[in-house]
N, C-alpha and C positions, 0 to 999 in steps of 0.2 A: 083343133086349129081351123081357122076359116080361110086364111089367105097364105099362099106360097107364091113367091116370085123368083124367077131365074134372072140373076143380074150378073154383070161383070164388074170387077173392081180394078182400080188403077194400082193399088198397093194392098198387100196382105200382111207384110212384115212391117209393123208400125212401132215407132218408138213408144216406150211405156214410161209413165210417170210414177209407177209403183216401185218402191224401194226393192232392190234385188233383182228386178226384171228389166232387161235391156229392151227387149222387143216383145210385142204381143201378136199372136195370130188368132183372129176371130173369123172362122170360116162362114159364119152366118150372122145376119142382123136379125135380132129378135130371138125369142126362146119360148118354147111351149111348155116349159116347166111351170110357168105362171106363178112363180114365187111372189107373194104379195109384199114382201119386204125388199124386193130387188132394187138396188140403187141404179141399175143399168136402164131403168125406165127413161132416163134422160136421152137415150139414143133415139127415141121417137122424134125428137126435134130435128134430127139430121136424116131421118129415113123417109120423110114425106108421108108416113102412114097416119091415118086418123083412127084406125082400129085400136081397141084396147091392147095394152102390152100383154103379150102372151097369146094373142090371136093371129099373129102374122110371123112369117119367117122369110127372109130374103136369102137365097142360096147363091153364094159367090162361085159360080161355075168355073171360072178361069183361075181360081185361087192357086191351084197347084202349079200351073204354068208361070204365074206371076211370082210365086215364091221361088221357083227355080231360078228365075232371072235375078231376083233381088239377092239371093244367097251368094251369087257370084261376086256381088259388090261389097260384101261384108269383109272388112280388112282385119278384124280381130275376133277372137273367140268371145261369144256373147251368151247370155242366158235368155232363152226364148220360152215364152209361156203360151199355152193354148187355153183360151177361154177367160178373158178378163171382163168382157161385156156380153158374153153368151156362153152357153154350154156347148163345147165342141162335140159332145156325144149325146145331144138331145135326140129324140126319136128319129127325126128326119135324116140323121147321119146314116142310119141303117140302109136307107135307099141310095142316097147320093154319094156317100163315102168321101166327102171332101176332106175331112180330117185325116182319114187314112192315106189319101193320096198326098197330102201335105207332109205327113210323117215320113213317107217313103223318100221325099225329096231331101230330108234332113240327114238321112243315113250316111251319105258320103262325107259329111262334115263333122267337126268336132265341137260343136256348140253343146252347151248343157240345155236340156229340155225339161220343162215341167208341164203337167196337165192338172187342171182342177175341174172336177166333174161331180155330178150327182148320179151318174149312170153306170151300171155294170157293163154297158156296151163296150167300154174301153177294153175289156178282156178279149174282145174279138181280135184286137190288134197286137196281142202279145208277141206274135212272130216279128212284127216290126219294132216294137218297143225293145226287144232283146238285142236288136242290132244297133241301137243308139247307146253309146258307151256311158253317157252321163244322163240318166233319165229318172224322173221322180213323178209319181202320180198321187195326187191328193183327192180325197173325197169329202165333200161337204155333207155334214150330218147336223141338221138343225134340231130335230126332235125324234124321239122314239115312240111318241104317242100317235096312233093312227088318226084320231080325230083332229089333233092339232095339225098334222101333216095335210089332211084333206082340206083344211081351211086355209092354211098359209102357203102350201106348196103343192097344189092339187095334181100337177102334172108329173110329179117325181115318182121314182120307184121306192118301194119300202126300204127302210134303212138296213134291214137284215140282208137284203140283196147286195147292198153296197159293202157291208162287212164281209160277205162271202167273196165279193170281187177282190177285196183287199187280201184275203187269205190266198186266193188263186194267184194274184200278182206276186205275192211274197214267195210262193212255191217256185215261181219262175225266176226268182232273184231280182225282181224289180222293186225298188224302194217305194214305200207308201207312207202316207200320213193322213191325219183327219183334221178337217177345219170345221169347228163348231161356229157357224155364222149364219145369222146373228144369234147370240144368246137372247132368248125372249123372256122378259120379266114375267114372273109367276109360272110360266110354262116350263122353262128349261134352266132356271138358275137355282134350283133347290139343291141341297146337299145330296139327296137321293138320286136325282136325275143326272147331275154332273158325275157322280160316282159310277152310275150305270154306263154312261157314255165312255168315260175313261177306261173302265174295265173291259168293255167290248172292244175298244180301240186297241188296248194292250193285248188282249187275247187273240185278236185277228192278226197281230204281228206288225202293226204300223209302228214306225220309229218314234213318232212324237205326235202331239196334238196341239192345235192352235185355236185360240178363242178370239172372237170379235163380238162387239155389241151392236145394237141396233143403230143404223145410220139415221140421224134426225133430218134427213133430206125431206123438205116440206111435203111433197106429194106422197112419199112413202109413209111418213109419220101420220098424215091424215088418213090414209088408207088403212093402216094398222089399227088405229083407234076406232075406225068405223067397224072393222071386223070384230074387234074385241067387244065392243058394245053390243053387237048383234049376236055373237055366238058365245061369248064368255063374259057376261056383264060382271061376274064376281071378280074378275081380274083387273078391272079398270083402275082401281085404286093403286095397284102396284105400278101400272104404267104411268100414272100421275107422279108417283114418287120418283121413278126413273127420270121423267122429264124435268121435275122441279129441282132435283139435286143429283145430277148425273155423276159428279165427281165423287160424292159419297158412295153412290152405287158402284162405280168402277173400283174404288178402293176395297169395298167389302167383297165384291165378286173376285177380284184378283187374289186376295188373301185366301178365300175359300178354295178356289181352283188350285192354287199353289200347294195348299195343305193336302188336298185330296190326291193330287198328282204325286206328291212325295210319298204318301202312304201306299200308293198303288204302283210305285216305281215306273212311272211314265213321264218323260220330259214334257213340260207344258210351256207353250209360248203364247205371246199376246200381241195383238195388233193395236191395243189401246193402252194408254198410260194411266197413271193415277194422278188425281188432282193435287 
């Protein structure tokens, strides 16, 4: 990471347009996981940064105080999610602890809370998580292949560390789930790979697994194709098939995942429909 900035925010508890989530908390702007498929790259438009996505993080230093103030104004029980456009447990959280401080502000309330992360650092806060009555932690697992991970999400921890974190959270009675997002054509949509991910998820004790496909956001799609051509030219044809007939791809993928999930006794959910 090249640039970090300490900033103050006016609001940290922001209304969400994601189904099932009332409010989102994003303690940081930017993310050093450097996931090449990340849809949150659009945040650059509002940040004033010219650096590449993944090379900067803004730290919302006053977020806990702002959250405490905003929580007093909520008049109904809500579902609050950490990390819709950043990872609340990216490496810089180890130093600044903004996420931890925000979690502590939620303990006196009765809101349901969810966290989506790619980092085992979340286990540091088990003491706080156990004090929130309705809490769920999801881990994004995009690939089990080290080479694919180094190309498409170079700043993330290995998936085995994430599965170990799931096991630890479950031992402490904290509900967990896995988000396979995005499913990458050629790399992670085969029968073998999906079966491996589903079995590891089940064996770690996660309650369910959810799948999403690649977001065709123009900047993301252009970047993904560039990387595929550079590092995996043998896969370019499968990406063309995905782009040319996404409905057919979604139908086949959903049927495949449903069948594998049923055979391995793990509930499967989807964020994408069928054409």
